[in-house]
N, C-alpha and C positions, 0 to 999 in steps of 0.2 A: 696651754690654750690661750689664745689671744682674747684679751678683754678690753683693750684700749679702743675707745670709740673711733679714734682717728684711723685705726686700721680698716674699719668698715666704711667710714666716711672721710675721704681726704679733705684737707683744708681747702676750702673754696667758699665762694659767696653763695649761700643757700638760696637766697632770693634770685640770684642770677641763674642758678641751675634750674629752678622751677620755671623761670621765664623761657629758658631754652626748651624745656619739655613742652610748655604750652604752645610755643611757636611751632614745634615739630608737629603736634597734633592738629594745630590750626592749618598748617600747610597741607597736611594730609587730607583734611576735610575739604579744603578749598580747591585743591588740584586733583590729587589722586582719587578722592572720594567722588568728585564730580565725574571724573573719567569712568570710574567703576559704575556709577549710576547710569551714565550714558550708555556704556556697553551693555549693562543688564537690560536697559530699556530696549536697545536695538535687538538683543537676543529674544526678548519677550515678544516684540513685534514680529520678528521673523518666524518664531514658533507659531504665533497666532495666524500669520498669513499662510503658513504651510498647512495648518489644521483646516482653515477655511477652504483652501484649495483642494485638500483631500475630500472634504465633505461635498464640495461642488462637483468633483469628478465622478461621484457615484450617481448614476442615473438608471432609470428603468430600462430593462433590456428584454423585451418579450421574445418568446421562443419563435423561431421561424420554422417553416415547413420542413426544411432539410434536416434540421436538428432532431425534430420529432421522428422523421422517417428513419434516420440513422439509429437513434436510440431504440425505436421499436424493432428494427432489424436485429440489433444487438440483444434485446430482451428475448426475442423469439429464439435466437441461438442459445441463450442461457437456459431457457425453459426446457429445451430438448437435450441439454448437455448431459451425457451419461445415461440416456434413456435407450435401452436395447430395442431394436426394431421388432415389430410383431411378425412372427412367422406362422402363417396358416391361420386357422380358425382359433378363436380365443375361448378358453374354458372359463368356468366360473372361478375356479381357484386361481388361475393366472390373472384374471381381471382384478380380484381382490389383492393379490400380491403386487400387481402393478400400481394399484391405487395406493397401497401402503408405502411403496418405495418411491414412486414418481409424482404423486399428487402434489401440486404446487401449494395448496392451502396447508397440507400436512407439513410440507417443508417449512412453511412459515411458523407453524406451531413448534416444530423442533428447534428452530432458531430462537424463538422466544424462551424455550426451556434452556437452551445453551446460554443465553444472556443471563437468565436467573442464576444459573450455576456460576457463571463468571462473576456476577455481583457478590455471590457468596465467597468466592475466592478473594475478591478485593476487600470485602469487609473483614476477613481474617487478618489482613495486614494492618487494619486500623488499630488492633490491640498492641502492636509493637511500638516501642519508643520512637520519637521523632528524631531523626538524624539529619541535621540541616547544615549544609556547607554554603558559605557565602564569601564573596570577594568584591571589593569595591575600590575605585580610584577617586581620590579627592584632590581638587585643585582650587586655589583661590588667587585672586589678583594681588592681594597684599599680604604681608606677613601678619600672623596673629600676635600682636604686641599688647602686653598687659602692664598696667601699673598696680601698685599695692599700697595699702595703708598700714600703719603701725597698729598692731592689735591692742596695744596698751594705751597709747596716747591718742589714737585715732587720727594722727597727722599723716600726710602723704609720705611715703617712703622716699628717702633721699637717694636711693639707688636709681640708676638709669632704667627706663622701661626695657623689659626683656621679651624675647621671642620664645613662645611656648610650643609652636608647632611649625612644621615645614610647610611651604606653599604647596608642594606636590608630594603626595605619599599614597601608598596602597595599604589597605587594611583587609585582612582575611580571618575567617574563623570557622571552626568545625564544632558544632554544638550537639549534644545529646540531651533530649528532653523527654521526660516521662510524667504523664499526668494520670493520677490514680482515678479521678472521676471519669476522664475520657476512656480509660481502660475498662471501667465497669460498664459504661454506656455502650462501648464498642463490642464488649463481650455479649451482652444481651441483644444488641442489634445484629450481630453475626448469627445468633441462634434464630432470630426472626427471619433473617435472609435464608437460612437453611430450610425453614418451614415454607417460605415463599417459593423456594426452588422445588420443593415437593408439591406445592400447589400447581406449579407449572407442569409438573409431570402428570398430575391428575387431569388437568385440562387437556393435555395432549392425549391422554387415554380416552377422554370423552370425545375428542375430535376424531380419534381413530374409530370408536364405535359408530359415530355418525357417518363416517366415510364408508365403512363396511356396509352399513344399511343402505346408503345411497347407491353404492356400486351394485349390490344385489338387486335392488329395484330396477336400476337402469339396465342391468344385464338381461333381466327377463323381459323388459319392454323391448329391448333390441332383438331378443330372440323371437318375440311375437311379431315384430315388424319384419324380420327376416323370413318368418314362416308364412305370413299373410300377404307380403308385398305383391307377389305374382298373382295370387288369387284376387286381391282387391283390384289390381289393374285389369285383369280379365273380366271381372264382374262389372267394372265401370264401362269398359268397352261394350259389353253385352247390353248394359242398361242404355247406353247412348244409341246403340243400334235399335233396341226395342222402342226407344222414344222416337226415333226417326220413322220407324214403321207405323207407329200410332198416329203421328202427324200426317203421314202420307195417306193413311186410311181415313183420317178425318177430312182431308182435302178431297178425296175421291168419294166420300160419303158411302163407304162400304158398311158402316154401322151407324147407329144413331149418334148424334153429336154428344149427347149426355154420356153415353157409355164410352165414347172415345175420350172425352175429357177426363172422366174418372180413371180410365186406363192410364192416361198421361200423368195424372196427379199421383197415382201410385208409383209409376216408374220414376218420376221426379223425386218423390220422397225416398225411394230406395237409393237413387243416385246421390241425394244429399247425405244419407247415412254413410254410403261408401266413401264419398269425398271427405267427410268428417273423420272417418277411420284412417284414411290415407294421410291426412294432415296430422293427426295425433301420433301416428307411427313414424312420421318423417323426422321428428326431433330426437327420437330415442337414441339413435346411433351417435349423434353429436354430443348428447349429454354423457353417454358412457365414455366417449373419447376424451372429453374434457376432464372427467373424474380420474382417468388413468393416465392423463397427460400424453395422449396419442395425437398425431396430426389430425386436425379437424376435417381435412379433406380426404382422409383415408377411408376407403370402402371397407369398413370394419365388419368382419364376419365372426360370428360366435358359434361355439359348439355346445348345443343344448344338452345338459346332463340329464340323468334320470330324475324324474319328478318325485323325489323322495322327501316327504315332509315329516319331521320328527314328531311323533305322538307319545313317545315314551316319557318325554319331559313332563307331560301333563299328568303322568301317573305318580310323580314324586310328591311327597307331602309338602304342603305349603310352608310348614315350619322350617324345613331344610332350605327352601328357596329364600325365605326371609333371612336366615342366618348367613347365607352366601352373599346376599345383597348388602347386609350391614357390614360385612368384612371387606367387600370388594367394590362397592359402588363408588364411582369417581366423585360425584357431587357430594356424597356424605363424607368421604375421606377428606375432601377439601374443607368442609366445615370443621372437622376435627383439627386440621392444621390451623385454621383461623382461630380456634379456641386457644391453642397453644401460643399463637402470636399475641393474642390479647392478654394472656397470663404473663408473658414476658414483658409486656408493656407496663404492667403494674410493678414489676421489679425495677424497670428503668425509672419509674416515678419515684420509688423509694431511694434509688441510688442518687438521684438528683438532689435529695434532701441532705446528703452527707457533705461534710466539709471537703474542699478541694485541696489536695496535697500535690504539689508540683516539685519535681526534682530536675536539676539541670547541671550539666558539666560541659564546659566549652574550652577548646584550645584556640588561642588568639595569637595573631601576629600582625605587626605594624612596621612599615619600613621607615617611619618618622625618625630622623637622625637625632632629634632632641630627646627621644625616650632613652632612658638608661637600660631598660629591659624591653627589647623589641618583641619577645615572645613570652607569653605567660598563660597560665591556666586559671579558669574560674569555675567555682562550684557553688551551688546554692540550693536551698529548699524553701518553699513558700507554702504557707497554709492560709487558705482563705475560706470564708463562709458568707453566703448571702443571707443575711438575717431576715430579709423579706420572704424567704422560702418558708419560714415558720408560719407566716400568715397564709400563704397559698397552699401549704401542705394538705390541709383537710380537703380543700376543693379538688386538688390534683388526685388525691387518693380516691375520692368519691367518683371522679371522672373515670379513672382506671378501672375501678370496680364495676361501674356501669358498663364499660366496654366489655368486661369479662361476662357480665350477666347477659348482655346482648348477644355475644358470641355463643354462649350456652343455649340461649333461647333459639337462635338460628339453627344450631345443631339439632336440638330437639325437634324443631319444626321440619328440618330436612329429613330427619330419620323417619318421622311419621309419614311425610310425603313419599319417601322412598318405599316404605312398606305398602302404602296405597298403590304406588306405581307397579309394584310386583304383582299385586292382585289384579290390577287393571290390565297389565301387559299379558298376564296369563289368560285372562278372560278374552282379550282381543285376539290372542293367538288361537284360542279355541273357536271363536266366532269366524276367524279368517279361514281356518281349516274347513269348517262347515260350509262357508260360502264357496270355497274352491270345489268341494265335493258336489255341491248343488250345481255350480256352473259347469262342472265337468259332465254331470248327468244331462243337463240341458243341451250342451254342445253335442253330446253323443246322439241325442234324439234328432236335433236339427241336421246333423251330418247325415244320418240315415234318410231323413226326409229329402234332403237335397239329392242324394243318390237316386232315390226313387223318381223324383221329378226329372232328373237328368235322363234316366232311362225312358221315361214317358215322352220327354221332349225329342229324344232321338227317334222314338217310334211315331213321332208326330201326333201324339195324343194329348200333348200339353203345350200351352202357349209360351212365348218368350217371357211374358209377364210372370207366369208361374215360376219359370226358371230363374229369372232375375230375383224374384221375391224369396224363393227358397235358398238361392245362393247367398243373397244378402243376409238372410236370417242365420245361415250357417256360419258365415264369416263373422257376423256380429257376436254370435254365441262363442265362437272360438276366441275372439278378441276379449270378451268378458271373462272367459276361462283363464287366459293369460294374465289379465288384470287381477283376477282373484288370486292367481298363483303368485304374482308379484307382491300383492298385498299380504299374502301369507308369509312370504319370505321377509317382507318388511316387518311384520309383527314378530316373527322369530328373532330378527336382529334387534328389535326394540326390547324384547324380553332378555336377550343376551346382554344388551347394554345396561339394562336395569340391574341384572345380576352381576355386572362387572366382569363378564367373560370376554376374553380376547385371545387370539392365538399366542401360544407360548413361544415367543421369538426373542432373539437378542437384538443387536443393532441392525436395523434394516440397511444402513449405509455400508456395513461390513459384509452382510450376507448377500450371496448371489440371488438372482431372481429364481433360479431353480430350487435352491434350498428354502427360500421363503415360501415358494409354492407348496413344497412338501409339508412344511409346518402348518400351513393353512389347511391342507388336505387332512392332516391329522386332527386339527381342531374341529373341522366339520364332522369327521367320523365320531369324535367324542360327543359332539352335540347330537348326532343322529342316534347314538347309543344311549342317550339320556344320562350322560355322566356330568355331574357338577364338579367344578374345581374345588380344591381344598386349600385353605390358607389364604394368605394375602396375595395380591397380584405381584408378578415379577416386574421390576422396573426395566422397561425396554424403551428403546428409541430407534 
């Protein structure tokens, strides 16, 4: 082994050598360094100018009429995409089936549910280790030249300055990192996302119950409009004709002015009632078309089913209804999931208090020719702990426990509210049935009166005023009968929603309209037979 100092330091003038080194660095600072500084300044100014130009190029661009028109036309096509055309008169079962399959608001709920499940799938990947690949290119204007000092004497090294890195080289690596704390937090976060996905399911069920209720109500309003439209038009024409006769009689003084005015007053009052009925019935068809996503301009015709209202359900014990509601009600099930989410939040709080253990393993490669080993592997482990967590731990724990207590209280309040809703919905259904029966009896009497007055009017023993009055009273009674029938169906739907009852169907996207209609017919038959579902609801979409 060589130990002669002259082997490492050739004989020369040491002071002269250091003067050469100083002059080298001085020249670099005076010439190349300035050039580098100037180039960097130019690049910085250029980048700033480009950024300012980009910011200035972004300006407000309001929508124009053609863009709105084109987008609206596209949206209309999308809304009717995949919707089967209506053939003939629409039955109640088909209306409900079309609402479940084609209603745009329900499609939105289903998309929200799908997003919730997609978030669950994404959160599952958060528990995996992080595998990161990176590559980069580095370039510098001057070589990386270094000097050294003797570690013993502290004097500058007599060796010439050395180059430690290439001007241009590429570095790449592939690293695997796994964090124990992140794994724990991701695990409980994934469980929370699973419960949030189930909450989206329950909200979609609630929206389905509301949709069925709205479709049933709109269907019977459309049926009443279809049944009464012609009679209302004829009665309005008859009232206008009677009003013209009364005014003509007043002008010709065929009767006393006071009797003539009272006659006109009664005819006008009947005419106002008829026009109000006509206006109220005119919107029913459009509401039903909107609920089932049918063309709004379509002359929608419905096929009125038998007016069977289930009274067997009222014979069931209230305890059985309460048990079904607790097991199946969508609002209450959502609160149960919220309680589980709050419980998982307490576990996440505890996990944050643990030390953080991080493992990593990386494959590295660098094209720098001055490196002896251009490829190498790195492995490491790091343990860290935030000591301030010890101070905030009690507050965090109290906050998490308060969240659990709040979720429990909301669940208890929701359960009591649901039980009250069961009693109220049952009572409202009973009252609606009584109102329908009373309205049906009144209509039956008014209809017979109208027939008698019609016979008298044909025999010329009754005036047009009597005919208009009896006809108006019969139409108004029939309208109120249909309104009571619609309210009875709405009350039945509300009771079903409170009990968490819905058709036992699979995916409405995969089922055909005919199969979906059969399932709804079966569900209606079960309801009419007074059958309550058993167990928890099936997860359908």
